ZADO-1210 file (C-alpha; in nm, 4 decimals, padded with zeros to 6 digits):
<atoms>
<atom x="14.2601" y="-17.1396" z="-00.0667" code="MET" pos="1"/>
<atom x="14.1479" y="-16.8124" z="00.0969" code="SER" pos="2"/>
<atom x="14.3505" y="-16.5924" z="-00.1267" code="ASN" pos="3"/>
<atom x="14.2490" y="-16.7807" z="-00.4778" code="TYR" pos="4"/>
<atom x="13.8879" y="-16.7595" z="-00.2884" code="ASP" pos="5"/>
<atom x="13.9260" y="-16.3925" z="-00.2604" code="GLN" pos="6"/>
<atom x="14.1158" y="-16.2933" z="-00.5595" code="LEU" pos="7"/>
<atom x="13.8679" y="-16.4779" z="-00.7407" code="HIS" pos="8"/>
<atom x="13.5754" y="-16.3042" z="-00.5996" code="ARG" pos="9"/>
<atom x="13.7504" y="-15.9683" z="-00.6713" code="GLN" pos="10"/>
<atom x="13.8543" y="-16.0777" z="-01.0185" code="CYS" pos="11"/>
<atom x="13.4659" y="-16.1262" z="-01.0737" code="ARG" pos="12"/>
<atom x="13.3956" y="-15.8290" z="-00.9416" code="THR" pos="13"/>
<atom x="13.5685" y="-15.6204" z="-01.1631" code="LEU" pos="14"/>
<atom x="13.4967" y="-15.8162" z="-01.4409" code="GLU" pos="15"/>
<atom x="13.1500" y="-15.7548" z="-01.4110" code="ASN" pos="16"/>
<atom x="13.2116" y="-15.3715" z="-01.3041" code="LEU" pos="17"/>
<atom x="13.4408" y="-15.3415" z="-01.5699" code="PHE" pos="18"/>
<atom x="13.1927" y="-15.4475" z="-01.8504" code="ASP" pos="19"/>
<atom x="12.9203" y="-15.2835" z="-01.7272" code="ALA" pos="20"/>
<atom x="13.1452" y="-14.9853" z="-01.7948" code="LYS" pos="21"/>
<atom x="13.2595" y="-15.0647" z="-02.1119" code="LEU" pos="22"/>
<atom x="12.8668" y="-15.1174" z="-02.2231" code="THR" pos="23"/>
<atom x="12.8309" y="-14.7513" z="-02.1250" code="SER" pos="24"/>
<atom x="13.1559" y="-14.6405" z="-02.2987" code="TYR" pos="25"/>
<atom x="13.0408" y="-14.8135" z="-02.6059" code="SER" pos="26"/>
<atom x="12.6980" y="-14.6892" z="-02.6359" code="GLN" pos="27"/>
<atom x="12.8449" y="-14.3427" z="-02.6349" code="LEU" pos="28"/>
<atom x="13.0440" y="-14.3614" z="-02.9709" code="VAL" pos="29"/>
<atom x="12.6724" y="-14.2871" z="-03.1480" code="PRO" pos="30"/>
<atom x="12.5931" y="-13.9573" z="-02.9504" code="ALA" pos="31"/>
<atom x="13.0026" y="-13.8775" z="-03.0106" code="LEU" pos="32"/>
<atom x="12.9461" y="-13.8766" z="-03.3687" code="SER" pos="33"/>
<atom x="12.6670" y="-13.5853" z="-03.3611" code="ARG" pos="34"/>
<atom x="12.7785" y="-13.2122" z="-03.1895" code="PRO" pos="35"/>
<atom x="12.4798" y="-13.1306" z="-03.1245" code="GLN" pos="36"/>
<atom x="12.3581" y="-13.4394" z="-02.9177" code="ASP" pos="37"/>
<atom x="12.7910" y="-13.3947" z="-02.6967" code="VAL" pos="38"/>
<atom x="12.6273" y="-13.0284" z="-02.6259" code="GLU" pos="39"/>
<atom x="12.3366" y="-13.1556" z="-02.5065" code="ALA" pos="40"/>
<atom x="12.3591" y="-13.4574" z="-02.3067" code="ASN" pos="41"/>
<atom x="12.7092" y="-13.3323" z="-02.1430" code="GLY" pos="42"/>
<atom x="12.9138" y="-13.6439" z="-02.3595" code="SER" pos="43"/>
<atom x="13.2147" y="-13.5026" z="-02.4009" code="SER" pos="44"/>
<atom x="13.2406" y="-13.5114" z="-02.0106" code="GLU" pos="45"/>
<atom x="13.1089" y="-13.8514" z="-01.9947" code="ARG" pos="46"/>
<atom x="13.3428" y="-14.0230" z="-02.1908" code="TRP" pos="47"/>
<atom x="13.6597" y="-13.9023" z="-02.0219" code="ARG" pos="48"/>
<atom x="13.5244" y="-14.0446" z="-01.7093" code="ASP" pos="49"/>
<atom x="13.4396" y="-14.3634" z="-01.8596" code="LEU" pos="50"/>
<atom x="13.7627" y="-14.4196" z="-02.0490" code="GLU" pos="51"/>
<atom x="13.9640" y="-14.2781" z="-01.6953" code="VAL" pos="52"/>
<atom x="13.7424" y="-14.5763" z="-01.4738" code="GLU" pos="53"/>
<atom x="13.8577" y="-14.8224" z="-01.7676" code="LEU" pos="54"/>
<atom x="14.1805" y="-14.7804" z="-01.7522" code="GLU" pos="55"/>
<atom x="14.1625" y="-14.8287" z="-01.3749" code="ASP" pos="56"/>
<atom x="13.9790" y="-15.1114" z="-01.3892" code="LEU" pos="57"/>
<atom x="14.2109" y="-15.2574" z="-01.6549" code="GLU" pos="58"/>
<atom x="14.4950" y="-15.1831" z="-01.4367" code="THR" pos="59"/>
<atom x="14.3503" y="-15.3958" z="-01.1605" code="LYS" pos="60"/>
<atom x="14.2338" y="-15.7127" z="-01.3099" code="LEU" pos="61"/>
<atom x="14.5699" y="-15.6901" z="-01.4564" code="GLN" pos="62"/>
<atom x="14.7389" y="-15.7082" z="-01.1229" code="GLU" pos="63"/>
<atom x="14.4686" y="-16.0153" z="-00.9827" code="ILE" pos="64"/>
<atom x="14.4903" y="-16.1885" z="-01.3549" code="ASN" pos="65"/>
<atom x="14.8960" y="-16.1623" z="-01.2871" code="ASP" pos="66"/>
<atom x="14.8248" y="-16.2979" z="-00.8658" code="GLN" pos="67"/>
<atom x="14.6442" y="-16.5844" z="-01.0143" code="LEU" pos="68"/>
<atom x="14.8759" y="-16.6553" z="-01.2520" code="GLY" pos="69"/>
<atom x="15.1299" y="-16.6825" z="-00.9460" code="GLU" pos="70"/>
<atom x="14.9104" y="-16.9073" z="-00.7854" code="LEU" pos="71"/>
<atom x="14.8333" y="-17.1452" z="-01.1462" code="ALA" pos="72"/>
<atom x="15.2445" y="-17.1953" z="-01.1060" code="GLY" pos="73"/>
<atom x="15.1445" y="-17.3703" z="-00.7831" code="LYS" pos="74"/>
<atom x="14.9398" y="-17.6960" z="-00.9610" code="PRO" pos="75"/>
<atom x="14.9539" y="-17.9002" z="-00.6704" code="GLU" pos="76"/>
<atom x="14.7688" y="-17.5890" z="-00.4356" code="LEU" pos="77"/>
<atom x="14.4511" y="-17.6019" z="-00.6590" code="LEU" pos="78"/>
<atom x="14.1864" y="-17.8111" z="-00.8412" code="SER" pos="79"/>
<atom x="14.1523" y="-17.8482" z="-01.1982" code="THR" pos="80"/>
<atom x="13.8184" y="-17.6509" z="-01.1626" code="SER" pos="81"/>
<atom x="14.0184" y="-17.3874" z="-01.0273" code="MET" pos="82"/>
<atom x="14.2880" y="-17.3684" z="-01.2673" code="LEU" pos="83"/>
<atom x="13.9992" y="-17.3483" z="-01.5337" code="ARG" pos="84"/>
<atom x="13.8789" y="-17.0462" z="-01.3509" code="ALA" pos="85"/>
<atom x="14.1967" y="-16.8934" z="-01.3403" code="ILE" pos="86"/>
<atom x="14.2618" y="-16.9368" z="-01.7195" code="GLN" pos="87"/>
<atom x="13.8963" y="-16.7912" z="-01.7900" code="ARG" pos="88"/>
<atom x="14.0118" y="-16.4689" z="-01.6205" code="HIS" pos="89"/>
<atom x="14.2714" y="-16.4732" z="-01.7591" code="ARG" pos="90"/>
<atom x="14.0704" y="-16.4858" z="-02.1487" code="GLU" pos="91"/>
<atom x="13.7992" y="-16.2346" z="-02.0626" code="LEU" pos="92"/>
<atom x="14.0673" y="-16.0345" z="-01.9541" code="HIS" pos="93"/>
<atom x="14.2536" y="-16.0320" z="-02.2572" code="ARG" pos="94"/>
<atom x="13.9062" y="-16.0075" z="-02.4402" code="ASP" pos="95"/>
<atom x="13.8231" y="-15.7428" z="-02.2756" code="SER" pos="96"/>
<atom x="14.1431" y="-15.5461" z="-02.2859" code="VAL" pos="97"/>
<atom x="14.0887" y="-15.5785" z="-02.7142" code="ARG" pos="98"/>
<atom x="13.7151" y="-15.4567" z="-02.6651" code="GLU" pos="99"/>
<atom x="13.8473" y="-15.1611" z="-02.4668" code="PHE" pos="100"/>
<atom x="14.0746" y="-15.1074" z="-02.7454" code="ARG" pos="101"/>
<atom x="13.8867" y="-15.1333" z="-03.0137" code="ARG" pos="102"/>
<atom x="13.5574" y="-14.9351" z="-02.8438" code="THR" pos="103"/>
<atom x="13.8149" y="-14.6771" z="-02.8067" code="LYS" pos="104"/>
<atom x="13.9034" y="-14.6296" z="-03.1398" code="GLY" pos="105"/>
<atom x="13.5825" y="-14.6164" z="-03.2673" code="ASN" pos="106"/>
<atom x="13.5112" y="-14.2919" z="-02.9714" code="VAL" pos="107"/>
<atom x="13.8325" y="-14.1511" z="-03.1514" code="LYS" pos="108"/>
<atom x="13.7243" y="-14.1900" z="-03.4706" code="ASN" pos="109"/>
<atom x="13.3675" y="-14.0481" z="-03.3273" code="ALA" pos="110"/>
<atom x="13.5351" y="-13.7293" z="-03.1861" code="LEU" pos="111"/>
<atom x="13.7568" y="-13.7169" z="-03.5544" code="ASP" pos="112"/>
<atom x="13.3925" y="-13.7102" z="-03.7109" code="GLN" pos="113"/>
<atom x="13.2187" y="-13.4749" z="-03.4809" code="ALA" pos="114"/>
<atom x="13.4995" y="-13.2339" z="-03.5245" code="ASN" pos="115"/>
<atom x="13.4997" y="-13.2318" z="-03.8570" code="LEU" pos="116"/>
<atom x="13.1598" y="-13.1574" z="-03.8369" code="LEU" pos="117"/>
<atom x="13.1657" y="-12.9018" z="-03.6055" code="SER" pos="118"/>
<atom x="13.4523" y="-12.7425" z="-03.8039" code="GLY" pos="119"/>
<atom x="13.2284" y="-12.7727" z="-04.1516" code="VAL" pos="120"/>
<atom x="12.9550" y="-12.6272" z="-03.9746" code="ARG" pos="121"/>
<atom x="13.1078" y="-12.3315" z="-03.8793" code="ASN" pos="122"/>
<atom x="13.2196" y="-12.2831" z="-04.2095" code="ASP" pos="123"/>
<atom x="12.8821" y="-12.3099" z="-04.3011" code="ILE" pos="124"/>
<atom x="12.8011" y="-12.0666" z="-04.0448" code="ASP" pos="125"/>
<atom x="13.0615" y="-11.8322" z="-04.1271" code="ALA" pos="126"/>
<atom x="12.9610" y="-11.7924" z="-04.5414" code="TYR" pos="127"/>
<atom x="12.5913" y="-11.7968" z="-04.4346" code="LYS" pos="128"/>
<atom x="12.6575" y="-11.4777" z="-04.1732" code="SER" pos="129"/>
<atom x="12.9392" y="-11.3241" z="-04.4295" code="SER" pos="130"/>
<atom x="12.7034" y="-11.3052" z="-04.6822" code="ALA" pos="131"/>
<atom x="12.4265" y="-11.1809" z="-04.5049" code="ALA" pos="132"/>
<atom x="12.6406" y="-10.8985" z="-04.4474" code="ASP" pos="133"/>
<atom x="12.7480" y="-10.8426" z="-04.8179" code="SER" pos="134"/>
<atom x="12.4028" y="-10.8434" z="-04.8753" code="LEU" pos="135"/>
<atom x="12.2923" y="-10.6611" z="-04.6373" code="LEU" pos="136"/>
<atom x="12.6092" y="-10.4000" z="-04.7451" code="ALA" pos="137"/>
<atom x="12.5039" y="-10.4303" z="-05.1198" code="GLU" pos="138"/>
<atom x="12.1706" y="-10.3178" z="-05.0019" code="ARG" pos="139"/>
<atom x="12.3251" y="-10.0338" z="-04.7956" code="GLY" pos="140"/>
<atom x="12.4547" y="-09.8952" z="-05.1045" code="ARG" pos="141"/>
<atom x="12.1482" y="-09.9907" z="-05.3431" code="ILE" pos="142"/>
<atom x="11.8893" y="-09.7693" z="-05.0415" code="ASP" pos="143"/>
<atom x="12.2088" y="-09.4859" z="-05.0753" code="SER" pos="144"/>
<atom x="12.1813" y="-09.4753" z="-05.4896" code="SER" pos="145"/>
<atom x="11.8075" y="-09.4747" z="-05.4256" code="HIS" pos="146"/>
<atom x="11.8159" y="-09.1709" z="-05.2117" code="ARG" pos="147"/>
<atom x="12.0448" y="-09.0037" z="-05.4281" code="MET" pos="148"/>
<atom x="11.8718" y="-09.0305" z="-05.7170" code="THR" pos="149"/>
<atom x="11.5441" y="-08.9031" z="-05.5624" code="ASP" pos="150"/>
<atom x="11.7826" y="-08.6067" z="-05.4070" code="ASP" pos="151"/>
<atom x="11.8694" y="-08.5661" z="-05.7866" code="ILE" pos="152"/>
<atom x="11.4893" y="-08.5958" z="-05.9616" code="ILE" pos="153"/>
<atom x="11.4005" y="-08.3394" z="-05.6541" code="ASP" pos="154"/>
<atom x="11.6790" y="-08.0619" z="-05.6809" code="GLN" pos="155"/>
<atom x="11.5488" y="-08.1023" z="-06.1269" code="ALA" pos="156"/>
<atom x="11.1702" y="-08.0308" z="-06.0714" code="ARG" pos="157"/>
<atom x="11.2953" y="-07.7305" z="-05.8134" code="GLU" pos="158"/>
<atom x="11.4986" y="-07.5911" z="-06.1120" code="THR" pos="159"/>
<atom x="11.1616" y="-07.6619" z="-06.3417" code="ARG" pos="160"/>
<atom x="10.9337" y="-07.4966" z="-06.1071" code="SER" pos="161"/>
<atom x="11.2187" y="-07.1876" z="-06.0490" code="GLU" pos="162"/>
<atom x="11.2718" y="-07.1997" z="-06.4569" code="PHE" pos="163"/>
<atom x="10.8774" y="-07.1835" z="-06.4834" code="ALA" pos="164"/>
<atom x="10.8204" y="-06.8807" z="-06.2372" code="ARG" pos="165"/>
<atom x="11.0683" y="-06.7053" z="-06.4079" code="GLN" pos="166"/>
<atom x="10.9312" y="-06.7382" z="-06.7580" code="ARG" pos="167"/>
<atom x="10.6020" y="-06.6392" z="-06.5915" code="THR" pos="168"/>
<atom x="10.7305" y="-06.3376" z="-06.4211" code="SER" pos="169"/>
<atom x="10.9392" y="-06.1844" z="-06.7660" code="LEU" pos="170"/>
<atom x="10.5528" y="-06.2848" z="-06.9278" code="ALA" pos="171"/>
<atom x="10.4419" y="-06.0202" z="-06.6632" code="GLY" pos="172"/>
<atom x="10.7355" y="-05.7967" z="-06.7481" code="ILE" pos="173"/>
<atom x="10.6777" y="-05.7845" z="-07.1618" code="ASN" pos="174"/>
<atom x="10.2731" y="-05.7555" z="-07.0607" code="ALA" pos="175"/>
<atom x="10.3152" y="-05.4617" z="-06.9014" code="ARG" pos="176"/>
<atom x="10.5845" y="-05.3124" z="-07.0910" code="ILE" pos="177"/>
<atom x="10.3018" y="-05.3731" z="-07.3807" code="GLY" pos="178"/>
<atom x="10.0408" y="-05.2409" z="-07.2197" code="GLN" pos="179"/>
<atom x="10.2603" y="-04.9100" z="-07.1270" code="VAL" pos="180"/>
<atom x="10.3612" y="-04.9324" z="-07.4743" code="MET" pos="181"/>
<atom x="10.0023" y="-04.8792" z="-07.6295" code="THR" pos="182"/>
<atom x="09.9236" y="-04.6741" z="-07.3904" code="THR" pos="183"/>
<atom x="10.1482" y="-04.4180" z="-07.4236" code="MET" pos="184"/>
<atom x="10.1707" y="-04.4142" z="-07.7966" code="PRO" pos="185"/>
<atom x="10.4394" y="-04.0883" z="-07.8475" code="GLY" pos="186"/>
<atom x="10.7127" y="-04.2939" z="-07.6120" code="ILE" pos="187"/>
<atom x="10.7292" y="-04.4942" z="-07.9665" code="ASN" pos="188"/>
<atom x="10.8302" y="-04.2078" z="-08.1525" code="ASN" pos="189"/>
<atom x="11.0338" y="-04.0472" z="-07.8838" code="LEU" pos="190"/>
<atom x="11.2377" y="-04.3783" z="-07.9256" code="ILE" pos="191"/>
<atom x="11.2266" y="-04.2870" z="-08.2394" code="GLY" pos="192"/>
<atom x="11.3363" y="-03.9467" z="-08.2564" code="MET" pos="193"/>
<atom x="11.6561" y="-04.0284" z="-08.0222" code="ILE" pos="194"/>
<atom x="11.7434" y="-04.3448" z="-08.2799" code="LYS" pos="195"/>
<atom x="11.7416" y="-04.0802" z="-08.5969" code="ALA" pos="196"/>
<atom x="11.8872" y="-03.8065" z="-08.4454" code="ARG" pos="197"/>
<atom x="12.1919" y="-04.0824" z="-08.3006" code="ARG" pos="198"/>
<atom x="12.2255" y="-04.2110" z="-08.6478" code="ARG" pos="199"/>
<atom x="12.2321" y="-03.7936" z="-08.7952" code="ARG" pos="200"/>
<atom x="12.5195" y="-03.7111" z="-08.5262" code="ASP" pos="201"/>
<atom x="12.7313" y="-04.0128" z="-08.6350" code="ALA" pos="202"/>
<atom x="12.6887" y="-03.9093" z="-08.9866" code="ILE" pos="203"/>
<atom x="12.8600" y="-03.5926" z="-08.9484" code="ILE" pos="204"/>
<atom x="13.1333" y="-03.6842" z="-08.6625" code="MET" pos="205"/>
<atom x="13.2339" y="-03.9288" z="-08.9929" code="GLY" pos="206"/>
<atom x="13.2081" y="-03.6505" z="-09.2342" code="VAL" pos="207"/>
<atom x="13.3910" y="-03.3865" z="-08.9775" code="VAL" pos="208"/>
<atom x="13.6660" y="-03.6833" z="-08.9335" code="ILE" pos="209"/>
<atom x="13.7156" y="-03.7332" z="-09.2712" code="GLY" pos="210"/>
<atom x="13.7212" y="-03.3905" z="-09.3854" code="ILE" pos="211"/>
<atom x="14.0174" y="-03.3369" z="-09.1051" code="CYS" pos="212"/>
<atom x="14.2002" y="-03.6239" z="-09.2160" code="ILE" pos="213"/>
<atom x="14.1638" y="-03.5053" z="-09.5450" code="ILE" pos="214"/>
<atom x="14.3918" y="-03.1546" z="-09.4527" code="LEU" pos="215"/>
<atom x="14.5710" y="-03.3180" z="-09.2755" code="LEU" pos="216"/>
<atom x="14.7129" y="-03.5250" z="-09.6112" code="LEU" pos="217"/>
<atom x="14.6982" y="-03.2239" z="-09.7941" code="SER" pos="218"/>
<atom x="14.9075" y="-02.9855" z="-09.5812" code="TYR" pos="219"/>
<atom x="15.1565" y="-03.2687" z="-09.5079" code="MET" pos="220"/>
<atom x="15.2017" y="-03.3156" z="-09.9056" code="ARG" pos="221"/>
<atom x="15.2811" y="-02.9536" z="-09.9325" code="SER" pos="222"/>
</atoms>
């Protein structure tokens, strides 16, 4: 009797503790399916601790139920209410184990979903980062192209300004030459005389060369 009473009390205590732990364990399922909640409240560590505790309690309950089962094998030592209590402990243990297995599967599914969502989120973040880098690189190339265009435009403006300065300088030179020609009219006559002498010298030289050629040809024939 004393052995039954001790096992009965231990079994009730473990059953209540197992039920409380299992309730806390099952309440983590919604949080585990959301990666942000897992990181915020440390659910990833709590579910492992609770799972280990529940497995330990399950083992202890199994041992006590086995001991109660051995007592139930001696019905002459127990009353009908004791046998019913032992049967009830066995049924509660079986139901608790089945609920624990189901909740454990839900936790695994929630973790798989959280990992999937985390992977998708990481892929999205990586894509956004890559797209942002591409946009920044493209913007850099556009800015570089704009700077190059501005440099070319500045060079073209400088070249046009240089041409304008040279044109102004040449116009000034022509104006000064025109002024010199106007103030010194004898220069035109001098230039004309030089040109006339050059033409005359060229004519004389041509006549002399022609006569020499004719004389040379006549000498060779004779």
